[in-house]
N, C-alpha and C positions, 0 to 999 in steps of 0.2 A: 817415397811413393809405393803404391799398395804391392804388397806379395801376390804374384797370380797364383801360385797355389792355394795360397790361404781364399781366396776367393772360390776357386773351387771348392776344396772343404765346405765352406758354406752350401753350398749348393748340393753335395753329396750328404754333408749332413739332413738336411731337408729332404731328401731322398729317401735316405734311411728311416726318417722321422714317418716319413708318409706311408713305409712299408711298416710299421709297426717297431720299430726297434727302439730301447730305450736308450738314448745316449748317456744318459747319468748314472748308467747303469752297469759298471767294468765288468761283470758276469756276464752281460749284452754282448757289451761293443767295447773295446780296449783298443788303446790309440798307440803309437807309434811303439813299438816293441822293436828294441834292437838283438839283431840274429849273427850267427857267423857269416851269412850271405849281405847283412845289410839292414836298413831300416824297412820295417814293415809297417805302413800307414794306418791301416784300421784290422782288428782280428774281431769276427764274427765270430759268436760261440752258440754252443747250443745248450740244452735245459740243463746239463750236469756241466756245465761251464768248458767246457772242451773246446780246441777252435776247430769252428766248421770250415770257415773261408777266410783267405787272404783279399783284401780291399787294397790296391794298388791305387794312389790318385795321382793324378797331373795335374799341371798347368792347363786353363782351358784352350790355349792355341795349339796345344802339344796332342798328338793322337795318340789315344789310351793304349790301343790294340800295341802301339809298339815297346808297351811294359810289358809285354806276354811272359818272356824268361825269365825277365829281372823278378816278375810275381812268382812264377813257377819256383826258383829257387827259394824264395821265403818259404812257399807253400810248401813244397817236399821238408825243409828243415824243420817245419812246426806241427810235419804231419796232418795238413789241413789239405781236404779232399778236392775242395773248392775255390776257382781264384774268379774276382769281377776285377773288371779293369776300368775307371772312369775316369774322365776330365770335370764331375758333373754334368755336362751338355750330354754325354755321347757314354753308352755303358756297352762293355763286354762282359760274359759271363763263358767259365770254362771248366767242363766237368773233367780236367785234363787224367784223370786215373783211369776213366772208363775211353777201352781201345776204338770204340767205335765214333769217340768226339775228339778227334785229330787237333779240332781247331776250335778257338773261340767265338761266340758270334755274338750277334748283337741285339739289345734287349732293349725294351724303353723303359720299363721300370725295373726295380731292385727286388728283388725275392723279399720275401718276408722270413723269421726265423724257423717258421714249421714248411717253408716251401725248401729251406734248406734240408732240414732233417727229412724230408720226405727224399731228394735228391739223393741223399745218401744213402739211404732205407734201401731206394731201387738199384743203385750201384751195387748190392750185394745178390742181387738177380738183374743182371743187365738183358736189356731184350733183345730175341732174335732179328736178324735183318729186316725188311719188310717183305723184299721179294722173296723170304724162305716161308711165308703163308702164300702157298699157290693157289691162286683164283681161275676155275674153269668155268664155263657157262652151268655147270650144276649146282656151284659153289654153294648155293641157298635153299637148294633142293630137301635137305636134310629139315629143314624150317616150315618150308609150305612147299607139295609137291609140283605145284606148276609156275614156280618162279625159276626164270632161265636168264642168266646173263647174258648180255649181245656181245658180240665181238667188239664192237667200240666201246663199248663200256669197261670191257677188261683191257683194251689198249691204253685206257686214260688212265685206268689205277694201276697197270702195269710201268706207265709213263712217270708217274708219281714217285712210284716205288725205288724205281732206278734211279732218277735224280735226289734221292730221298739219301738210299744206300749210297749210290755210290760219290754224289756230288754233294753229301751233308746239305745239300738245300732244305730249307722250312718255309719258303712261300711259294704256293703255285696257284695258278689259275684255270680254270675249266671252261670253256665258254660252248656252248651246248645249246643247240636251239630247243625251245619249249616243248614237251613232248617227248624230248628223248629221253626219260626213265632217269632224268637225275637224282630223283631222292632214292630209288631204289640201287642207283651206284653210290651214292653217300653210306647207302647202311651198311652195303659189302665192302664200303671203303672205310667204316669205321670200325667193323667187323675185326678186320686185315690187322689196323694199328692195335685193336681191342687185343685180340687172340696171340699177336706176335709182342705184345706187352711194350710198344713203342707209345701205347699212352693208357693210360690208368682213367682218365676220367675225360669225357669229349663236350663241347659245349656247342652246339648246333641254333645259329642265330638266323631267324627270320626276320620280316618287317611286318607282320601282321599276326594277329590270334588266328583268325581262321587259318593260315599257313601252319602254325604252329599245331593247331588240333589236326589238320588234312597227317602233318607230320607225325606224330606220333603214333597216329594207327598204321603208318606203314610199319616206325621202326619197332613196336608192339609186337608184331610177326615178327621181324628178320632177327631183332635185340632182343628178345625175353630174356634173357637171363642176366641181362647190363642192368635192368629198371628202367627203359627211358620216361623221362617223367617233364611235365610243362614246366618251368622256375615258377612261374607265376601261382601257380596252385601247389605244388609240393613246398614250397618254403613257408606254405601256410599249415600245412598236415606233417610235415617233418619227414616227409619221404623225400627230401633233397639230398640226406647226407648217406642215404645207400644206393643213390644211384650214381650210374657209370655214364651216363649219359643222358643230358640236361639240355632242351629244346627252349628256346627263351625269344622273347620277341624284345629289339633293341630298346622298345619304350620301358618294357616293364623291367629293364638292368638298370636304365638311365634315371629311374624314378627316385628322387631324394639321393642320388649318386648311391643307391643300395649295392652297389657293385662291389664297393670299395667295403663296406662294412660286411659283407657275407662270404666274400674270397678274399684270396691272395692272388699277388702277379702270377704264382707258377702253378693255381690249383688246376687248372685245365692243360692236358697234355696237347691238347687238339682242339682248336675253333675253327669251325666251318660257317662260312657266310651265303646264304643262300640269296638270289640277289642281289650280289657283291657290289654293284655299281649303284646303289641306294645306302647301302651301310658302313660307307666309310669317310660320312663326311662330317663335319661340325662337331658335336657333341658326340654324335656317335661315333665319332671315329676316335674319339675319348676311351668310350667302352671297349672297342675294339684292340686298340694300342695298350691296352692296360695289359690284357692279359697277354704272357710270355710265352707263348705256344706256336706250334707249326701250324701254318693257317693256311687255308684253301678257300678259294672264293670260287662260286659259281652262278653262271648268267649266261642268260642268250644274247645280252645286247651288254658289255662292256661300255662304260665312255671313254673312249680316245681322245681327251684334250691335249694330248700330244702328237696327235695326228695331223698331218700337214704344218708341223710347225717345226722352223730351223731353230732347234734346240739350242745350238751354240750360237746363234747371233742371238737371240732373244736371252742368254743367259749375259752376254754382253750388253746390251741394250736396256733392258728391264728385269734384273735378276728377279725382283718381287712379283711380277708376272707369271714369271716362268715358277716360281714356286708357287702360287695358285692352280696352276695348273697341274703340276707334279702333285699336287695334295689330292685334287679330285680324279686322278688319272687312273682306271682301273688296271691297268696291265703294271703300271709304276708301283701301283701299292703291293701288288701282289710280285712284285721283284721279278717282273717281265718286260722285254723290250717295246718299243711302240707299237702295235698292234698284233703281236706274238703271243699270244698265252702260252701256257703248258699244254695245252693241247686243245685242239679246236675240232667240233662237229656240228657243222650249220645246217640248214634245214634243206640246200642241195646235195650236200653230201647224205644225209639222211630217205631222201628222195630218190637218188640214184644208188645206194649201198644194193651191191649185187643179192647179199642176205634179205634184203627188205624186197618194196622199201617199207619205210618205217613211219613215216610220215607223207601228209598229201597237201597238195597248192590249192587253192582258191581259182572258184570260177567268179570272175569280177563282174557284176553289174554294174555298169557307170547310168544311174538315173538323176535325171536334172530338170528341176522345174525352172519356170520363167525369173521366181524372186532367186532364184539360188544362180542361176548363170548370170545375171545383170550382179549379184554381190558378189560373184568370182569375178568379174570383171575389174579394170583398173581402177575407175570411176566408180564403181560401189552401186549400188542400187538406191535409186533417187526415190524419195518420195515426201508427200506432205503430211507433216505432224505437225499439228495445232497452227497451220494454216503458212507453216514455212517448211521450205525444201531443204531434208536432210538425206546425207550420203549412209549408206551402212554398209558395210563388208562382209564377206560371210561368218568371219567371227563374232560379229555383234549380234546376229539373228539370233533371238530368244536371253539374248544379254542386255539387248539396248534397246528392241524393240519384239514383241509377241508376232507369231505368225501363225493365227490359227489354222488357216485352209492352208499354208504350206505343210503343216504337220499331219493334217488328215489325210494329204494327199501321198507324204510318203505312207503311213500305215496302211494305206490302202494298195500303193503298189508293191509293199515289203509283204502282205497277206496275199500279195496274187504271185510275185515272183518267186517267193521264199523257196526252196527244196523240200520236196515233201516227202515224209519217210517211207519206209517199206511198206506200213499200213495205209497209205494214203492220207495222215495228215499233217498239216506243217510239222516240220522238223524243229528239233530241239534248237531255241535261238536265244541269243543275247543280242539288246539291242542297245547302242550305247548314245546317250542323250547329252545335252550341254551342260547342266546342271540339274541338280533334285529337283527345283521347280519342274523346268523340263521334261522330265523322265517321268514323273507324276500325273505332266498332261497327256502325254504318248500313251502311257497305259490306261488312263482313262478312254483317251479314243480308240485304241484295240479293243480294249471289250466293250466299248458300242458298236463297234464294228462286229467283233464276233466274241460273245459273253463269255468269260471264265478264260479266254487264252491269253493274260498275259499277268505279269506280278510286275510290282517295284523292289528292286533290292541296291536298296543304298545305305549310307551308314546312320542317316536318321530313321529309318524304317527299325520299328523294336524286335529283336531277334532276328535280325539281318542274316547273320550268321548259320543260324539253324536253316533258315528259306532257302540259304544257297546251299548248303548241304544236303536238303530234300530235293530242290529242284534237279542237282547233279546226279541225286541216288533215284531218277526217277520216283520219288514218294509225293510228286505233285501232280493236278492235271493240267496245271498252266503248260502252256508250250515257250511262251516267252520272256525272259528276263529282261525288263527293262533296268539298266545302270547307269553308272557315272564312270567312275574310277575302281569302284571296289571289285568287279568281275576282271579287269583290265590283267592282271599277275596273278599267276599262281593257283588258278582257279580250273581244275582239272577235270573239265566234261567230255567224255571221249566220245559219246552219242552224239557231239553237236553237229549239226547240218549249216546253219547260216549266223553271219554276222552283219548286223545292221551299224551303220555308222552314218545316223542322222546328226552327228556336230564334224566339225573340222577336227583333224590331229595335224599340226605341224612339225612333231620332232617324230626321226625315224626309231628312234628308240622307244614311244609309245605306239609305233604302229605295228610294229615286227612283236611288241609285246599283246596287242589286239589280235593281230593275225593270228599269233600261237593258239588262240583260245579255240582256233578249228581245226589246227592241221592234224591233232592225232586220230590216227586208224582207229576205225571199230566193225564188228562183226554184227548186222543185225539178227535175230534168227526168230522168224516165223514158222509155227509148226516145224516142218522140220525139214526147212529152206532157209539157208544162209545168204545174204545179203551184205555186200563189203562197202562199207565207205570209200569210195574212191575220190571223193573231192570234197567240199564244204563251199557256199556260197556266199561272197563278199557283198553283199548292198550297198553299194557306197553312193548314198545320197548327197555328197559334199566334193566330191571330184578328189579325194585324199589319195588316189592310187594315181592318178593322172601327177599330181603336183608331186610325188616322192618318183616317178618314172620319165617325168620329163621339165621341173621346174626347179628340186632341189639341188642347189649346189653341194655336192659331197667334198668338192675339192678346199672348201673354206673349213679351217677350224672350227672347234665348238666352242661358243661363245662361255667364257665363267659366267656361272650365275653370280649377283650379288649376295652377300650374307643380308638375312634380315637382319634390321634395325628392332633391337630389343624395345618394347614399349616404354615408356619411361613410368617407372614405380617410384611410391613415396612409403615411407615409414614412420610410424609414430611410434615413438620410445621404444614399447619392447615389443614394438605389434610386427606383422609379418610382412612380407614385402608386398606390394597394392592393397596394402589398407589406407581408406579414405582420412585425411588430416583436413583442417582449419585449413584455409587462405590466411598466410601471415600478412599482418600490416605494411603495406606499400606493394604486396604483391601483386603484377598485374593479373587481371579476373580472367581465368582460362573462356577462351571462345566456345560459345553455344557450338553443339553439335550441330553438324549440316542435316537437315531434314531428309530421310529417304527419296531418292527419286524415283517418280513416277514411272514407271516403264511404260511407254504408248504399246495400244496395240492397231496391227493392222486388219481391218477388216474386209478388205478386198478379195478375189479369188485368186487362183492360183493353179497354171497347169503345164502339164510336162513337155519339154522342146526338145529332148533327146535322150536315146536309151541305147547304150551300146552293152554287148557282150563279150567277155574275152576271157578265153581257156589261159592260165600261165603255162607255160611250157616246162620243163622238168629243169632249166635252169633259176628256174625263179624272177621274181623281180628284183627291177635293178637294187631296190632297197636291202635284199637281201643277201649282196654277193658286194655290198660297196664297204665292206669290210679290208681286208689286205688283198685278200685276191681280185676284188673289183677296182682298185686303187691302182694295183701291179697291171692291167689290162687297160684303162685309162692312161695310165703314162706312158706305156710302153708303145703304145698306137702313137700318141702325140710325138716321143722320141724317133720313133721310125718315119716319119712324114717330115720332121721336122732334120734327118739326118740323111743325105742324099745317098751317101757311102752306103748306109743300113738298108735304107730302102731298096737299093739297087742288087745287093746281096740277098735280102728276101726274095724278091723278085726272080732271082737266079738262082735259091734254093742252096746257098754258097753257106753251108754249116759253119766251116772254119772264117770266115769274114765273121757270120753274125756273131761267135761265139768271141771273138775278139775286140769286136766293139762294144759290146755290152758289158763286158767283164771290165772293158778299160773307163766306158763315158757312163753306165748306167747305173750299175751296181754300188751299192751304198753310198746313195746319194744320202742328205743328212734326214730329209723328210720323213720316209719311208723305209730306209735302210734296206732295199730288195738285194735279197741276193739269193742263190742257186739254191743255198740248205731252207732257206725258207719256204720258197717257191713248190718242191719236193714234202715239204711236211704241207703246207697249205692245202695244198690239191690232192696230198696222198696219192702222189704219182712220181715214181723214181726217175721222170723225164729229163732230157739236154735242154740247156738252154733254148737253143733255137725252137725245139721242141714247143718250149711254150711262146715263145714270139710268134712262131705258126699261127699258134690257136687266139692269141691274143687278137691278132690282125685278121683272122678269119679266112686263114689260107689252108690249114688243114687242121682234123680235128685233134684233140689231144691225148694222144694215146693214153686207155685204161692200163691199170699195172698188170691185169691178163695178160692185155696184150703186149704188153713189153716182154715178159714171163716168156711166152709163148713163140714171141720173136728168137730170143735170147738163148731158151734150149733147141729149137730147129737150127739155128745157125752152129751151135756146138754138135747135135747130131750129126751136122752134115760134112762137118769141118773133121769130126773122128771117124765118121761111118760107124755110127752106135747101132746097135741092137735094139729090137724095140723094149725089153726087159731092161737095157742102160739107159735109154732115154725116160722112161719112166720112172727112174732113179733120179737123174738131173731134174725131171720136171718138179718132182715131189720136193727134190731140196733148196732149189729155186723159189717154189711158192712158199715154202716156211722162212728162207731169208729176207723176200721181201715183205713179209708182215712182221715178224718177229726181228727185234733189234738185238736182244739179247744172246738169239741164236746165230745171228748174223756175226756179232761181235766173239763167237765160241769159231766159229767155220774159220775166219780169217785168221784164229792161232793154231788153226788145227785139232780142233780139239775132235776126236772122233767120238767121242759120248753124246756129242749132236746127235746122231744116227740111233741112239735107243729111246728116240721120243717115238707117240703112238703112231702114227702117220708113216712113218717106214716098216711097222711089222707086216704089214700088207705086200708089202715087198719081198718078207723073205728075213728083216732084221738085219742086223752086224752081221752075222753069217753069209747071208746073201751078199751083201755087201763086197766080203771077202774075195769073193768069186769074180767082182768085175775088177778086170784085166783094164791097166791104163788109167784106174780113175782117179790117180792123182794129178795126171795131165789134164783129163777132163776138169778136174777141179780147182784145179789152176788157172785153166781158161774162164772157167765160170767166177774165179775170184779178178779178173783183168777184164770181164765183160761191163759193159755201159748199165745194166741192172744193177750190178753188185756196186759198183762206181759210186752210181747217183743216190745207191743206199747209205752208202756211207757217209755221203756228205750230209744226208739227211741226220743221221747219227752222232756225226760230230755238233750239230749245230744244237745237238738237244742238250751237250755237255756245258753251255755258257753257264754260267755260276750270276 
């Protein structure tokens, strides 16, 4: 019978060789050294032959983490600063001499010799806590005078810092609406990591070269001393060696798997994935997992493949299906529970932010022609083609049949209804077409109707990236950019006033991304007069908004896409894959390629049959909120309707009964794992369970955080008969505790240095607080208040590992 540990060692040997270790050189790797504590399996040595790391091997069926203390005994005896624990499939790394690394953490690749030597060198000057690099709104003004960080951006960074320092977490997900300044937030976050020495090198991954160029423009302003570069060009010019910040497309890293040749697994200390929902699958996942760094994902639209799934049941019925979902679920990859990122700030938050609004919502024009209306029907649009009746659905138009009359009708209506800029011209617009041929046809029609008004920006247009940049920066005369997918994500055009949907959309992620092009606010200036962009027009010619509002089923789990099959390739003797070879004797002759299908053209007319205008309210569209909050509101409504005792309690406003029933029978169900802490964090309001229920069923509006603070302060002031000056102290304290989880924890431990914060200076500072008689009883009442109890619940939820 084979030795199980021997098989593990085969896997470990391969992993070491993959990371550049030469197993045949004892000055690099020594096997099985006996020490007073026992036998050390592998010793990894530095360039001078000194032991750098003890690698403890375990059988494949054992958890290598359990060998932690055993390995430490060997390492201390051999004066090795580093430890690796492995069973061949799973590896753990422990820099046990560092006071801030109290435990081993999981890695996907073994470090190279250079990696281990760099880690040991960093131990000589360990990093400061991430939280010690204080970030305030003016943090970046020294680099550019008009750069001000918003409070929600600071809250996101502080949440990462707290979990990084206190919990030792190394994976984070920021779910933030398009237009909320993710790039600026990242620049400040990168600066915090670099300044506190928690990172020396940072990799920022994007999925298109246009985004890389856009990002490097911002990083050059905010991180100039760290010499940010684009990987694709810097690797050719030699600038890569001196750069602390590298911006790369996932494609440039994947080409010839050059990331393996040019980097080691520990080369970067921080890896940030922009548009994280797209860069963790297939070959891209291999790239991302290669780097053993702190990982931060950024996205407005995470893919929730574990949402609405009974995980325990699926694990029992079909573990392979569960694994496929886990591999693609954005939350799972970044170490978060389903539907619950490290920090969330969605479009509704941005529109309702008391410091804002920071984004704007659309005014939707639902414009349907006769052809569109029939194509949307269940039976489809029936039309005779080559003397045969065929039926076409909305997704078939411009793919299986051309409709020039419909295209012209849509273009005419777009020019008529589009929002005008303050000068009276058609506002800057993006029109989304079915495909590149459709985009070209639309551009021709627009320019026939109004010469010079439109240009095509698609991947097959030469210098498309330059055209997109010039259109964004106002360096072109055209007012309409016609595209397919190229401008649907990561394109920051703040003065955009119109979006045209001249094609159907069936993915909520894609719809949110497209809408995100228009949500940014902007101030137009003509002469000495300023005009605020308060909304954008969404001209919807394919009933997309209605589909997501009324037809799309948000309760169904996302379908896991099938992996694309690789095309068959052939090799000649020493040739490259894909080279043509002669057919061998006896081999079946390949089938001739099918002739291209001729797409018919409809020569009839088209007319509009309906037109509606809808202004989207501050709560957004259904698609905007069908995340954790939307799912909760849907499910709790259904639960109330199906639970007579709860329905009666809601009608009677019996908070105690509501609390009991919801706690016992609704929270922590396996699909969404609703709980009070998640609701508080998701809504950003320290409200009670009954308050969330009343809000969801439409009985009472959810109180704002400021309203809860005011009610708490008024109640305490009345109870203790406080003077006005004393009430101001309680109000300032409550406001701080509701916003700052670190301050809340200090307050609960009685840390009086809390009151040296700047907001208390205008009240007279600590000396004035000393004259506040009875403050201990008042502050104890504040500690026992609903405001503080609910805020503590939220704080404890964020301590999940």
